[in-house]
N, C-alpha and C positions, 0 to 999 in steps of 0.2 A: 504493499500499500504506500509506504513512504517513498519507495523507489519510483512508483508511477506518479506520485504526487508532487515530489520535489525535483527529481532529476530533469524533467522537462523544462523546469524553470531556471536551470543552470545558465542558460544563455543570457538571462537578465540579472541573476544573482550569482556571481562567481562561486560564493562559498558553498552553494548547493551541489556543485560538482563532485563534492565528497560522496554523494549518494551513487555515483558512477562506480566507485571502488568496492569490489567484493570484500576486501579486508575491512574496510570501515563498517560496512553493513553486517559483516560477521561479528565484529566486536559489539555492535549495537544489539544484535540478536541475542548474543550470549548474556550481555548485561540485563537485557529486558527479561530474558528467561529466568535469570536468578531472582530478580526483583518480584516477578509474577509468583514464583514458587514460595518465596519467603513471605510474601504478603497473603497470598491465598491459602497457604498451608494451614495456619490456625483455624481459618474459616472452614475448610474442608474437614479437618480433623474434628472440630466440634459437631459438625453435621453427621459425620460418620458415627461418632459416639452417641449422639442423640437418637439416631435410627438403629442403633446397635448393630452396625455393620462391622463385625469383629472376626478376628482370626480364630479358627478352630485348630488346635494342635493335635496332630495325629498321635495316637496311643503308642505307635511303634517308634516314634521319634525320640531323640535324646531327652532324658528326664530333665535336664537343665532348661529345656525349652518350655516346660509347663507353666513357668511363670509368665510367659508371653500370651498365654490364653486371654482372650478378650481385648488385645491390642487391635485398634482399628485397621482395616484392610481397605482395598480399593484405592489406595493412595496413588495408584497409576494415573488417576484422573488428574492429580496435580502435575504429574510428569507430562502427560499429554498436553495439558494447557500450556506448560512451560516450553513445549516444543512447537505446537501448531500456532499459537498466537504470534510469537516472535517471527516465525517463518512467514506468516501471512503479512506482518507489518514490514519486514525488511527485504524479502526476496522478490525477484521478478516472477510474478505469478503467471506470466504467459510462458514461462520456461517449462518444457515438457518433463524434465527430470524432476524438477520441484513438484509438479503435479503428481507425478508417478510415486514419488517417496511419501507424499502425504496421503495418497490413496492407500498405500500398504499400511502405513502407520494407523490410520483410522480403522481400516478393515480389521486389523489384528487387535487393536485396542478394543473394538466392539466385541470381538470374539472372546477376548480375555475378560471383558466386563460380564458377558453372559455367564462365563465359568464362575467368576467371583460372585455374581448375584445368586446363582444357584447354591453355592456352598455357604455364603455368608448370611444370606437373607431367607432362602428357601430351606436352608439346612440339609441340602442333599450332601452326603458325605464325600462323594467323588466329583461333585460339580457337573460340569458338562461332560457327557460321555466322550471318552478319548477318541472313539471312531468318528464322532461328529465333529470333534475338534479338528481331527486330521483332514476330514473332508473340507472343512472351511479353509484350512491352509492350502490344501491341494487346489482348490478352486481359484483361490487368490494367486498361486504361483502360476496357474494356467493362463489366467487373465493377464497378469503382469507380463509373462513371456510373450504372449501373442501381441500385447501392446508394444513392447520393445521391437518385435520383429516387423510389425506392420504400421505402426504409428510414429515411432521415434524418428527424430530428424537425422539427416546425414547418412543414413544407411550404415551405421556403425555396427549393427548387431547382426552379424552374418553367421552366427553359430560357432564363433571361436572365442577363446579367452587367453589371457596372458599366463605364461608360466613364470613363477618367480625366479630370479636370478638368471633368466635367459632373455636376451634381446632379440634374437634372430629366429626364434621358435614360438609358435602358438599351439594351443590344443584345440583341434578342430572336432567339434562335437556332432556336427550334422544333425541327424534326426533325433539325437539324444539331447539337443540343446534345451528344449522345453522340459523334458523330464529333469535335467540338470538344474534348471532354474527352480522347479518345484522343490528338488531336494535341498537346494541352498536356503530357500525361504523357510521351509519346514524345519530343516536342521538347525539354522540359526536361532529361530524364534523359540524352539524347544530347548536348546542348549542354554540360552539365557534364563528361561523359565526354571530349569533344573538347578541352576546355580543360585537362584533367589531363595536361599534357605537360611542366611545369616544376616544380622543387621548391617546394612550398608555394603554388603558383598557385591551383589550384581550390579547395583547402580554405580558404585565406584569404578568397577571394571569397565562398565559401558562408557563412562567418561574418558578413559584412556583410549578406547576403541574409536569413539567418534572423533577425538582429538587427531589420531592418526589419519583417519579417513578425510578429515577436513583438510589436512595437508596435501594428501593425495588428490582430492578433488580440485583443490586449487591449481595444482601443477598440471593436471589433466586438462584443465580448461584453458590453459595458457599455451599458445603455440610455441613461444620462445623456450620456455622451461621444459615442455614435453619434448620438443625437438633435441634439446641439449641432453636430456636424460634418456632419449630414445624410448619413450613410452608413448602409448596411444594418445593422440591429440582428439579430444571429443569436444567440439564446440558446444558451449552452453553448460557443460557439466560442472564448471566452476561455480555455478549457483548452488550446487549441492553443499558447498563450504558453508553456506549461511545456515542451511538446515543442520549440519553437523555442529556448527557453533551454538545453535539454539539447543541441541541436544546435550552438549556439554554443559552449558549454563543451567539447563533443567536438572541435569544429574546432580550438579553441585548445590543447587537450590533445594532439591529434594533430600540430599544427604543431610542438610540442616535438621531434618526431622527424622530421618532414617538411620542415622548413625547410632551406635550402641550407647544406651539402651533405646531401641526404636520407639518413637511416638506413633508411628503409623508404618504399615507395610504397603508396598505398591501392588502386590497380588499379580494375577495373571494379566490384568488390564494393562499394567505397565511393562511386565517382563516380555510377554508375547509381542507387544508393539515395538519395544526397543530391539529385540532380537530380529524381528522381521525387517525393521528399518535398516539395521546394519547389513543384513543379507541383500536387500534390494539396492543399497548404495554400492556394495561390493560388485553387484551384477552390472549396474549401470556404468561403473568405472572400469568394467572388464578385469577386475582384480578379485574374482571369486576365490581363487586358491590362496589368496593372502589372508582370507578369513581364518584359515588353519593356524596362521601364525599370530595375527593380531588379537584373535579370539582364543589363543592357546589354552587359557584357563577354562573357557566355556567348553572347548573340545575335550579336554581331559575330564572334566566333570561328567559330561554326557557319556564318555567312553566307560567311566567308572560305573555308571548305572548299567550299561549294556553288559559289561563284564560280570557284574554282580548277578544280574538276572540270569544270564547264560550258565554261570557257575552253579547257581542254586537249582536251576532246572535239569542240567545234565550231569551234575556231579553229586547227585543224592542229597541235595539240601546244604552242600558245603558253600561256604562264603569266602570270597577273596578278601573283602574288607569288613571291618567290624560293622559298618553301615555305609550305605550309599545314598546320596552322592558323597563324593570323597571328602568334602569338608566336614561332614559328620563323623567320618572315620577319625580325622585328626582331633575333633572334639573329644571322642571317646578314648583316645590314647593320652589325653591329659592336656591338650593345648586349650587355653582359654579362648573363648569366641573372638574377642577383639584382636588376639594375636594371629588367629587364623585369617581373619579379615585383612589385616594390614600386610601379612606375608603374601597373601594372594594379590593384593593391590601392587606390591613390589614386583612380583612376577608379571602381572598385567602391564606395568609400565615398561618392564624390559621387552615384553612382546611387542608393545607399540613402537619402541625405538628400533627393534629389529625389523619390523615391518617397513618403517620408513627407510632404513638402510638398504632394503632389497632394491629400492629405486636406483641406487648408485652402484651397488654390487651386482653387476649384470655382465 
């Protein structure tokens, strides 16, 4: 909105030329997101408490988590407000990539909201049936993939993706491109969801991931920088930097309330939306394989659940970890919750730095 309102006036008021620059608008979106979350947070939390929208702790979870019973959930609404409103204010709303990532974020936010609503308000123990959740994610991936192939500008999406550390080779997916997109969207959204089990854990890691992708989006949308680094130049993709900046600001603003001891949980409303947004940005920047690096903690968390389930099913009830996801295993061997979170953040920061390094190490 600001871009469309003020930038056309730059020829009359030179100072408004600032709205031309993605870096300025990204900083504005980040600051706006933090302010929105910090100001709206107490209001949301009071309403959630008033309507008894509270977290129900699983009986099979760590006993130390029992004290969290009754903490308000659905705080993902705060996160979504902190992302969507600043993006609408600061980004170029005619940009296809901005429209696409907002579509994914809202879709998965709504899907997560349905799950939280059924668990917290309707008191369904499992919330939205896993099969229905997967159907919703699959349909989204299909629509998103078809949109990229037939509606995205510049004809960039030809069924190929970049391979980290290699500048002269791409991975040609052909007919498997759409299924690959569905896998990325569902995988990233569910991985973040599985990691959202400790105070501040997932939201802090998301801040590092979006920060890394903000840098990649900016470089990808610049012909000079992308040519120097020999990465794909995607005209218009730089606007995704603003969305990423808003996501970082929203994560920091929400962490104000979600840090240990958490005053509110974001629930599936936030975790599914954040994970899906990460996946969709990686797809639009043709950096899908980098998700394994930048989201290394999310990947390890998801793998720990898969390993535990397979081991329990095919090894006669034997477990590899004391509890899955992996962060609960560390709790049960004696790590305090806050120590697990901070150590995961440190690993997440290293993963983000390594991701940015891959742009030069090619």
